[in-house]
A tleap script that builds the chain and sets N, CA, C and O, in Angstrom:
source leaprc.protein.ff14SB
mol = sequence {
  NMET PHE THR VAL SER TYR ARG PHE LYS ILE
  HIE SER LYS GLN ASN GLU LEU PHE GLU GLU
  SER TRP LYS GLU VAL THR GLN LEU ILE TYR
  GLU TYR CYS GLY SER LEU GLY SER ARG LEU
  TYR LYS SER ASP GLY ASN SER TYR PHE GLY
  ILE ALA GLN TRP PRO ASP LYS GLN THR TRP
  GLU GLU SER ASN LEU GLU ASP PHE ASP THR
  ASN ASP TRP ARG SER LYS MET ARG ALA CYS
  CYS GLU SER MET GLU LYS LEU ASP GLU LEU
  GLU LEU ILE HIE ASP LEU TRP ALA GLU LYS
  ALA CPHE
}
set mol.1.N position { 12.988 -0.511 -10.812 }
set mol.1.CA position { 11.776 -0.501 -10.020 }
set mol.1.C position { 12.117 0.059 -8.635 }
set mol.1.O position { 13.196 -0.179 -8.093 }
set mol.2.N position { 11.174 0.799 -8.093 }
set mol.2.CA position { 11.311 1.418 -6.778 }
set mol.2.C position { 10.227 0.855 -5.867 }
set mol.2.O position { 9.072 0.742 -6.278 }
set mol.3.N position { 10.584 0.502 -4.638 }
set mol.3.CA position { 9.654 -0.110 -3.697 }
set mol.3.C position { 9.662 0.646 -2.380 }
set mol.3.O position { 10.713 1.070 -1.898 }
set mol.4.N position { 8.481 0.809 -1.808 }
set mol.4.CA position { 8.339 1.440 -0.502 }
set mol.4.C position { 7.629 0.438 0.401 }
set mol.4.O position { 6.623 -0.158 0.014 }
set mol.5.N position { 8.162 0.259 1.604 }
set mol.5.CA position { 7.537 -0.674 2.541 }
set mol.5.C position { 6.917 0.091 3.707 }
set mol.5.O position { 7.426 1.124 4.142 }
set mol.6.N position { 5.807 -0.448 4.194 }
set mol.6.CA position { 5.034 0.190 5.262 }
set mol.6.C position { 4.631 -0.831 6.304 }
set mol.6.O position { 4.478 -2.014 6.000 }
set mol.7.N position { 4.459 -0.370 7.542 }
set mol.7.CA position { 3.882 -1.188 8.604 }
set mol.7.C position { 2.630 -0.469 9.100 }
set mol.7.O position { 2.643 0.735 9.356 }
set mol.8.N position { 1.554 -1.236 9.229 }
set mol.8.CA position { 0.285 -0.719 9.722 }
set mol.8.C position { -0.085 -1.484 10.984 }
set mol.8.O position { -0.110 -2.715 10.973 }
set mol.9.N position { -0.365 -0.791 12.044 }
set mol.9.CA position { -0.923 -1.419 13.248 }
set mol.9.C position { -2.343 -0.893 13.352 }
set mol.9.O position { -2.564 0.316 13.421 }
set mol.10.N position { -3.304 -1.810 13.361 }
set mol.10.CA position { -4.694 -1.383 13.304 }
set mol.10.C position { -5.398 -1.601 14.633 }
set mol.10.O position { -4.968 -2.395 15.470 }
set mol.11.N position { -6.487 -0.874 14.799 }
set mol.11.CA position { -7.317 -1.019 15.990 }
set mol.11.C position { -7.977 -2.399 15.988 }
set mol.11.O position { -8.233 -2.974 14.931 }
set mol.12.N position { -8.243 -2.909 17.163 }
set mol.12.CA position { -8.885 -4.198 17.315 }
set mol.12.C position { -10.198 -4.264 16.529 }
set mol.12.O position { -10.982 -3.315 16.516 }
set mol.13.N position { -10.411 -5.389 15.886 }
set mol.13.CA position { -11.646 -5.689 15.142 }
set mol.13.C position { -11.856 -4.791 13.927 }
set mol.13.O position { -12.990 -4.605 13.487 }
set mol.14.N position { -10.781 -4.236 13.384 }
set mol.14.CA position { -10.873 -3.395 12.192 }
set mol.14.C position { -10.247 -4.063 10.963 }
set mol.14.O position { -10.077 -3.420 9.927 }
set mol.15.N position { -9.906 -5.347 11.078 }
set mol.15.CA position { -9.213 -6.041 10.002 }
set mol.15.C position { -9.964 -5.983 8.675 }
set mol.15.O position { -9.396 -5.618 7.645 }
set mol.16.N position { -11.221 -6.339 8.707 }
set mol.16.CA position { -11.988 -6.416 7.462 }
set mol.16.C position { -12.092 -5.053 6.781 }
set mol.16.O position { -11.867 -4.951 5.575 }
set mol.17.N position { -12.428 -4.011 7.530 }
set mol.17.CA position { -12.529 -2.670 6.947 }
set mol.17.C position { -11.171 -2.169 6.477 }
set mol.17.O position { -11.072 -1.546 5.420 }
set mol.18.N position { -10.123 -2.433 7.253 }
set mol.18.CA position { -8.786 -2.022 6.834 }
set mol.18.C position { -8.404 -2.686 5.516 }
set mol.18.O position { -7.962 -2.011 4.586 }
set mol.19.N position { -8.570 -3.995 5.431 }
set mol.19.CA position { -8.204 -4.724 4.211 }
set mol.19.C position { -8.997 -4.237 3.007 }
set mol.19.O position { -8.431 -4.053 1.929 }
set mol.20.N position { -10.288 -4.027 3.173 }
set mol.20.CA position { -11.121 -3.524 2.076 }
set mol.20.C position { -10.661 -2.135 1.654 }
set mol.20.O position { -10.514 -1.864 0.462 }
set mol.21.N position { -10.438 -1.265 2.612 }
set mol.21.CA position { -10.006 0.102 2.315 }
set mol.21.C position { -8.640 0.112 1.659 }
set mol.21.O position { -8.412 0.858 0.707 }
set mol.22.N position { -7.722 -0.716 2.165 }
set mol.22.CA position { -6.386 -0.802 1.580 }
set mol.22.C position { -6.469 -1.209 0.111 }
set mol.22.O position { -5.784 -0.634 -0.735 }
set mol.23.N position { -7.309 -2.203 -0.191 }
set mol.23.CA position { -7.461 -2.643 -1.582 }
set mol.23.C position { -7.994 -1.523 -2.466 }
set mol.23.O position { -7.507 -1.332 -3.580 }
set mol.24.N position { -8.984 -0.786 -1.988 }
set mol.24.CA position { -9.560 0.300 -2.778 }
set mol.24.C position { -8.548 1.427 -3.001 }
set mol.24.O position { -8.427 1.943 -4.112 }
set mol.25.N position { -7.827 1.805 -1.954 }
set mol.25.CA position { -6.812 2.853 -2.082 }
set mol.25.C position { -5.712 2.408 -3.045 }
set mol.25.O position { -5.275 3.184 -3.894 }
set mol.26.N position { -5.271 1.171 -2.912 }
set mol.26.CA position { -4.230 0.645 -3.790 }
set mol.26.C position { -4.686 0.657 -5.250 }
set mol.26.O position { -3.911 1.010 -6.139 }
set mol.27.N position { -5.932 0.277 -5.496 }
set mol.27.CA position { -6.460 0.284 -6.864 }
set mol.27.C position { -6.482 1.704 -7.440 }
set mol.27.O position { -6.135 1.907 -8.603 }
set mol.28.N position { -6.885 2.676 -6.634 }
set mol.28.CA position { -6.904 4.074 -7.084 }
set mol.28.C position { -5.493 4.575 -7.388 }
set mol.28.O position { -5.275 5.256 -8.390 }
set mol.29.N position { -4.545 4.240 -6.527 }
set mol.29.CA position { -3.156 4.653 -6.759 }
set mol.29.C position { -2.622 4.008 -8.037 }
set mol.29.O position { -1.901 4.649 -8.802 }
set mol.30.N position { -2.968 2.760 -8.268 }
set mol.30.CA position { -2.564 2.065 -9.494 }
set mol.30.C position { -3.169 2.740 -10.732 }
set mol.30.O position { -2.473 2.992 -11.715 }
set mol.31.N position { -4.462 3.023 -10.667 }
set mol.31.CA position { -5.159 3.596 -11.821 }
set mol.31.C position { -4.753 5.029 -12.122 }
set mol.31.O position { -4.628 5.399 -13.290 }
set mol.32.N position { -4.543 5.848 -11.088 }
set mol.32.CA position { -4.383 7.284 -11.297 }
set mol.32.C position { -2.997 7.846 -11.020 }
set mol.32.O position { -2.703 8.970 -11.426 }
set mol.33.N position { -2.147 7.099 -10.347 }
set mol.33.CA position { -0.857 7.665 -9.930 }
set mol.33.C position { 0.356 6.954 -10.523 }
set mol.33.O position { 1.493 7.358 -10.278 }
set mol.34.N position { 0.125 5.916 -11.290 }
set mol.34.CA position { 1.243 5.266 -11.973 }
set mol.34.C position { 1.973 4.199 -11.183 }
set mol.34.O position { 3.075 3.807 -11.565 }
set mol.35.N position { 1.390 3.712 -10.085 }
set mol.35.CA position { 2.069 2.652 -9.333 }
set mol.35.C position { 2.009 1.340 -10.112 }
set mol.35.O position { 1.258 1.205 -11.077 }
set mol.36.N position { 2.805 0.394 -9.677 }
set mol.36.CA position { 2.806 -0.939 -10.272 }
set mol.36.C position { 2.035 -1.934 -9.408 }
set mol.36.O position { 2.052 -3.139 -9.660 }
set mol.37.N position { 1.358 -1.409 -8.385 }
set mol.37.CA position { 0.586 -2.260 -7.494 }
set mol.37.C position { 1.265 -2.418 -6.149 }
set mol.37.O position { 2.303 -1.814 -5.880 }
set mol.38.N position { 0.665 -3.233 -5.320 }
set mol.38.CA position { 1.150 -3.390 -3.959 }
set mol.38.C position { 0.756 -4.757 -3.429 }
set mol.38.O position { -0.152 -5.407 -3.947 }
set mol.39.N position { 1.453 -5.173 -2.393 }
set mol.39.CA position { 1.131 -6.414 -1.699 }
set mol.39.C position { 0.936 -6.097 -0.230 }
set mol.39.O position { 1.638 -5.255 0.331 }
set mol.40.N position { -0.018 -6.772 0.391 }
set mol.40.CA position { -0.285 -6.591 1.807 }
set mol.40.C position { -0.131 -7.934 2.495 }
set mol.40.O position { -0.701 -8.936 2.064 }
set mol.41.N position { 0.646 -7.943 3.570 }
set mol.41.CA position { 0.892 -9.143 4.353 }
set mol.41.C position { 0.396 -8.910 5.773 }
set mol.41.O position { 0.512 -7.804 6.301 }
set mol.42.N position { -0.145 -9.927 6.379 }
set mol.42.CA position { -0.563 -9.850 7.776 }
set mol.42.C position { 0.511 -10.520 8.616 }
set mol.42.O position { 0.873 -11.669 8.367 }
set mol.43.N position { 1.029 -9.790 9.628 }
set mol.43.CA position { 2.104 -10.372 10.426 }
set mol.43.C position { 1.607 -10.911 11.759 }
set mol.43.O position { 2.198 -11.848 12.295 }
set mol.44.N position { 0.545 -10.350 12.305 }
set mol.44.CA position { -0.119 -10.913 13.474 }
set mol.44.C position { -1.533 -10.355 13.512 }
set mol.44.O position { -1.970 -9.743 12.538 }
set mol.45.N position { -2.251 -10.545 14.592 }
set mol.45.CA position { -3.652 -10.167 14.656 }
set mol.45.C position { -3.983 -8.754 14.229 }
set mol.45.O position { -4.999 -8.533 13.569 }
set mol.46.N position { -3.147 -7.789 14.590 }
set mol.46.CA position { -3.462 -6.387 14.296 }
set mol.46.C position { -2.352 -5.660 13.557 }
set mol.46.O position { -2.351 -4.430 13.506 }
set mol.47.N position { -1.408 -6.393 12.985 }
set mol.47.CA position { -0.304 -5.755 12.265 }
set mol.47.C position { -0.234 -6.258 10.826 }
set mol.47.O position { -0.427 -7.441 10.544 }
set mol.48.N position { 0.051 -5.319 9.931 }
set mol.48.CA position { 0.187 -5.627 8.510 }
set mol.48.C position { 1.478 -5.004 7.986 }
set mol.48.O position { 1.994 -4.034 8.542 }
set mol.49.N position { 1.975 -5.580 6.920 }
set mol.49.CA position { 3.169 -5.099 6.246 }
set mol.49.C position { 2.814 -4.937 4.774 }
set mol.49.O position { 2.316 -5.876 4.152 }
set mol.50.N position { 3.062 -3.767 4.213 }
set mol.50.CA position { 2.737 -3.510 2.817 }
set mol.50.C position { 3.974 -3.174 2.010 }
set mol.50.O position { 4.904 -2.536 2.502 }
set mol.51.N position { 3.968 -3.613 0.768 }
set mol.51.CA position { 5.041 -3.311 -0.174 }
set mol.51.C position { 4.396 -2.709 -1.418 }
set mol.51.O position { 3.601 -3.362 -2.094 }
set mol.52.N position { 4.744 -1.465 -1.709 }
set mol.52.CA position { 4.211 -0.783 -2.887 }
set mol.52.C position { 5.320 -0.650 -3.925 }
set mol.52.O position { 6.437 -0.246 -3.601 }
set mol.53.N position { 5.009 -0.989 -5.166 }
set mol.53.CA position { 6.009 -0.931 -6.226 }
set mol.53.C position { 5.677 0.196 -7.209 }
set mol.53.O position { 4.519 0.453 -7.539 }
set mol.54.N position { 6.731 0.841 -7.652 }
set mol.54.CA position { 6.641 1.978 -8.566 }
set mol.54.C position { 7.677 1.806 -9.662 }
set mol.54.O position { 8.693 1.143 -9.453 }
set mol.55.N position { 7.437 2.393 -10.830 }
set mol.55.CA position { 8.439 2.269 -11.890 }
set mol.55.C position { 9.765 2.934 -11.499 }
set mol.55.O position { 10.836 2.473 -11.891 }
set mol.56.N position { 9.681 4.032 -10.714 }
set mol.56.CA position { 10.876 4.750 -10.279 }
set mol.56.C position { 10.508 5.670 -9.112 }
set mol.56.O position { 9.331 5.886 -8.825 }
set mol.57.N position { 11.512 6.194 -8.461 }
set mol.57.CA position { 11.290 7.042 -7.287 }
set mol.57.C position { 10.567 8.334 -7.664 }
set mol.57.O position { 9.731 8.813 -6.899 }
set mol.58.N position { 10.869 8.892 -8.805 }
set mol.58.CA position { 10.238 10.141 -9.229 }
set mol.58.C position { 8.726 9.980 -9.369 }
set mol.58.O position { 7.976 10.861 -8.948 }
set mol.59.N position { 8.269 8.889 -9.943 }
set mol.59.CA position { 6.824 8.652 -10.077 }
set mol.59.C position { 6.174 8.586 -8.702 }
set mol.59.O position { 5.099 9.148 -8.496 }
set mol.60.N position { 6.824 7.900 -7.756 }
set mol.60.CA position { 6.301 7.820 -6.385 }
set mol.60.C position { 6.240 9.203 -5.747 }
set mol.60.O position { 5.225 9.565 -5.152 }
set mol.61.N position { 7.310 9.974 -5.865 }
set mol.61.CA position { 7.366 11.302 -5.254 }
set mol.61.C position { 6.331 12.255 -5.840 }
set mol.61.O position { 5.801 13.110 -5.129 }
set mol.62.N position { 6.040 12.114 -7.126 }
set mol.62.CA position { 5.103 13.013 -7.800 }
set mol.62.C position { 3.662 12.545 -7.731 }
set mol.62.O position { 2.762 13.265 -8.163 }
set mol.63.N position { 3.422 11.354 -7.197 }
set mol.63.CA position { 2.050 10.843 -7.111 }
set mol.63.C position { 1.271 11.663 -6.093 }
set mol.63.O position { 1.792 12.033 -5.041 }
set mol.64.N position { 0.016 11.938 -6.423 }
set mol.64.CA position { -0.822 12.728 -5.519 }
set mol.64.C position { -2.260 12.278 -5.675 }
set mol.64.O position { -2.962 12.716 -6.586 }
set mol.65.N position { -2.687 11.422 -4.802 }
set mol.65.CA position { -4.049 10.909 -4.849 }
set mol.65.C position { -5.068 11.977 -4.481 }
set mol.65.O position { -6.260 11.812 -4.739 }
set mol.66.N position { -4.609 13.067 -3.883 }
set mol.66.CA position { -5.517 14.162 -3.508 }
set mol.66.C position { -6.210 14.758 -4.741 }
set mol.66.O position { -7.279 15.358 -4.623 }
set mol.67.N position { -5.611 14.593 -5.905 }
set mol.67.CA position { -6.172 15.146 -7.142 }
set mol.67.C position { -7.370 14.350 -7.656 }
set mol.67.O position { -8.033 14.773 -8.604 }
set mol.68.N position { -7.652 13.206 -7.043 }
set mol.68.CA position { -8.701 12.326 -7.534 }
set mol.68.C position { -9.734 12.050 -6.456 }
set mol.68.O position { -9.443 12.141 -5.263 }
set mol.69.N position { -10.941 11.714 -6.883 }
set mol.69.CA position { -12.008 11.355 -5.951 }
set mol.69.C position { -11.695 9.980 -5.375 }
set mol.69.O position { -11.730 8.977 -6.088 }
set mol.70.N position { -11.391 9.938 -4.093 }
set mol.70.CA position { -11.015 8.669 -3.474 }
set mol.70.C position { -12.159 8.043 -2.698 }
set mol.70.O position { -11.973 7.011 -2.053 }
set mol.71.N position { -13.342 8.649 -2.747 }
set mol.71.CA position { -14.513 8.113 -2.048 }
set mol.71.C position { -14.236 7.862 -0.572 }
set mol.71.O position { -14.804 6.946 0.024 }
set mol.72.N position { -13.383 8.657 0.005 }
set mol.72.CA position { -13.039 8.559 1.427 }
set mol.72.C position { -12.390 7.248 1.825 }
set mol.72.O position { -12.337 6.942 3.016 }
set mol.73.N position { -11.891 6.456 0.878 }
set mol.73.CA position { -11.245 5.191 1.219 }
set mol.73.C position { -9.991 5.432 2.038 }
set mol.73.O position { -9.701 4.676 2.966 }
set mol.74.N position { -9.241 6.479 1.706 }
set mol.74.CA position { -8.030 6.774 2.480 }
set mol.74.C position { -8.383 7.124 3.921 }
set mol.74.O position { -7.704 6.691 4.852 }
set mol.75.N position { -9.442 7.903 4.105 }
set mol.75.CA position { -9.868 8.269 5.462 }
set mol.75.C position { -10.303 7.037 6.237 }
set mol.75.O position { -9.986 6.899 7.419 }
set mol.76.N position { -11.026 6.144 5.581 }
set mol.76.CA position { -11.471 4.907 6.233 }
set mol.76.C position { -10.277 4.049 6.635 }
set mol.76.O position { -10.234 3.505 7.739 }
set mol.77.N position { -9.305 3.935 5.723 }
set mol.77.CA position { -8.125 3.139 6.010 }
set mol.77.C position { -7.357 3.734 7.190 }
set mol.77.O position { -6.975 3.010 8.110 }
set mol.78.N position { -7.134 5.022 7.169 }
set mol.78.CA position { -6.391 5.693 8.241 }
set mol.78.C position { -7.121 5.579 9.582 }
set mol.78.O position { -6.483 5.444 10.626 }
set mol.79.N position { -8.453 5.634 9.556 }
set mol.79.CA position { -9.225 5.532 10.800 }
set mol.79.C position { -9.080 4.150 11.436 }
set mol.79.O position { -9.233 4.010 12.650 }
set mol.80.N position { -8.791 3.147 10.643 }
set mol.80.CA position { -8.587 1.789 11.159 }
set mol.80.C position { -7.241 1.644 11.864 }
set mol.80.O position { -7.043 0.698 12.627 }
set mol.81.N position { -6.328 2.558 11.621 }
set mol.81.CA position { -4.942 2.395 12.062 }
set mol.81.C position { -4.635 3.102 13.377 }
set mol.81.O position { -4.992 4.262 13.583 }
set mol.82.N position { -3.967 2.373 14.250 }
set mol.82.CA position { -3.343 2.996 15.421 }
set mol.82.C position { -2.089 3.726 14.967 }
set mol.82.O position { -1.771 4.808 15.460 }
set mol.83.N position { -1.374 3.113 14.011 }
set mol.83.CA position { -0.171 3.733 13.473 }
set mol.83.C position { 0.071 3.248 12.053 }
set mol.83.O position { -0.282 2.127 11.687 }
set mol.84.N position { 0.687 4.128 11.260 }
set mol.84.CA position { 1.131 3.819 9.902 }
set mol.84.C position { 2.557 4.347 9.815 }
set mol.84.O position { 2.831 5.502 10.141 }
set mol.85.N position { 3.459 3.474 9.369 }
set mol.85.CA position { 4.860 3.865 9.350 }
set mol.85.C position { 5.499 3.451 8.028 }
set mol.85.O position { 5.397 2.296 7.615 }
set mol.86.N position { 6.153 4.395 7.371 }
set mol.86.CA position { 6.956 4.046 6.206 }
set mol.86.C position { 8.257 3.476 6.741 }
set mol.86.O position { 8.965 4.144 7.494 }
set mol.87.N position { 8.578 2.245 6.359 }
set mol.87.CA position { 9.764 1.584 6.881 }
set mol.87.C position { 11.004 1.840 6.040 }
set mol.87.O position { 12.085 2.090 6.573 }
set mol.88.N position { 10.842 1.775 4.724 }
set mol.88.CA position { 12.027 1.858 3.881 }
set mol.88.C position { 11.663 2.232 2.452 }
set mol.88.O position { 10.537 2.016 2.002 }
set mol.89.N position { 12.623 2.787 1.760 }
set mol.89.CA position { 12.559 3.030 0.326 }
set mol.89.C position { 13.661 2.189 -0.295 }
set mol.89.O position { 14.821 2.273 0.109 }
set mol.90.N position { 13.290 1.370 -1.289 }
set mol.90.CA position { 14.228 0.395 -1.837 }
set mol.90.C position { 14.292 0.482 -3.357 }
set mol.90.O position { 13.266 0.619 -4.022 }
set mol.91.N position { 15.495 0.402 -3.898 }
set mol.91.CA position { 15.702 0.355 -5.342 }
set mol.91.C position { 15.996 -1.098 -5.718 }
set mol.91.O position { 16.912 -1.707 -5.166 }
set mol.92.N position { 15.227 -1.652 -6.650 }
set mol.92.CA position { 15.385 -3.049 -7.053 }
set mol.92.C position { 16.711 -3.251 -7.786 }
set mol.92.O position { 17.045 -2.506 -8.707 }
set mol.93.N position { 17.449 -4.254 -7.368 }
set mol.93.CA position { 18.704 -4.620 -8.027 }
set mol.93.C position { 18.504 -5.883 -8.863 }
set mol.93.O position { 18.859 -5.910 -10.042 }
set mol.94.N position { 17.937 -6.929 -8.257 }
set mol.94.CA position { 17.656 -8.182 -8.951 }
set mol.94.C position { 16.249 -8.627 -8.586 }
set mol.94.O position { 15.824 -8.467 -7.442 }
set mol.95.N position { 15.521 -9.185 -9.550 }
set mol.95.CA position { 14.171 -9.679 -9.312 }
set mol.95.C position { 14.126 -11.154 -9.682 }
set mol.95.O position { 14.154 -11.512 -10.860 }
set mol.96.N position { 14.056 -12.008 -8.660 }
set mol.96.CA position { 14.010 -13.447 -8.901 }
set mol.96.C position { 12.706 -14.064 -8.390 }
set mol.96.O position { 12.603 -15.286 -8.279 }
set mol.97.N position { 11.699 -13.219 -8.076 }
set mol.97.CA position { 10.387 -13.748 -7.697 }
set mol.97.C position { 9.731 -14.355 -8.924 }
set mol.97.O position { 9.816 -13.797 -10.018 }
set mol.98.N position { 9.089 -15.472 -8.749 }
set mol.98.CA position { 8.368 -16.119 -9.834 }
set mol.98.C position { 6.877 -15.934 -9.603 }
set mol.98.O position { 6.395 -16.133 -8.488 }
set mol.99.N position { 6.159 -15.563 -10.617 }
set mol.99.CA position { 4.702 -15.455 -10.554 }
set mol.99.C position { 4.123 -16.732 -11.131 }
set mol.99.O position { 4.401 -17.097 -12.273 }
set mol.100.N position { 3.310 -17.409 -10.325 }
set mol.100.CA position { 2.673 -18.652 -10.778 }
set mol.100.C position { 1.173 -18.451 -10.783 }
set mol.100.O position { 0.609 -17.801 -9.903 }
set mol.101.N position { 0.540 -19.021 -11.789 }
set mol.101.CA position { -0.927 -19.004 -11.838 }
set mol.101.C position { -1.439 -20.225 -11.082 }
set mol.101.O position { -1.021 -21.351 -11.352 }
set mol.102.N position { -2.326 -20.000 -10.157 }
set mol.102.CA position { -2.904 -21.100 -9.385 }
set mol.102.C position { -4.318 -21.317 -9.795 }
set mol.102.O position { -4.986 -22.202 -9.262 }
savepdb mol mol.pdb
quit
């Protein structure tokens, strides 16, 4: 598994639109680009941390959401951001996270 981490700093009072847009973009990437999904964490009032998972680095590199109708969700998400930064590319060695149904 291949993972990419991101940091998003958003404009004040854009949390709700950013979160909604992020979910829509993530769903499109999952459906059309072969991702394994993503997680979004909030670190403070205007900062978020995202982790996107892919089966391998090649699938991530070859993904292109531009080929699909994104309903401007990417533009909406980007407009919410003061900055978007790719932090790291990571290759999974061991996976000990447990998924629990609540």
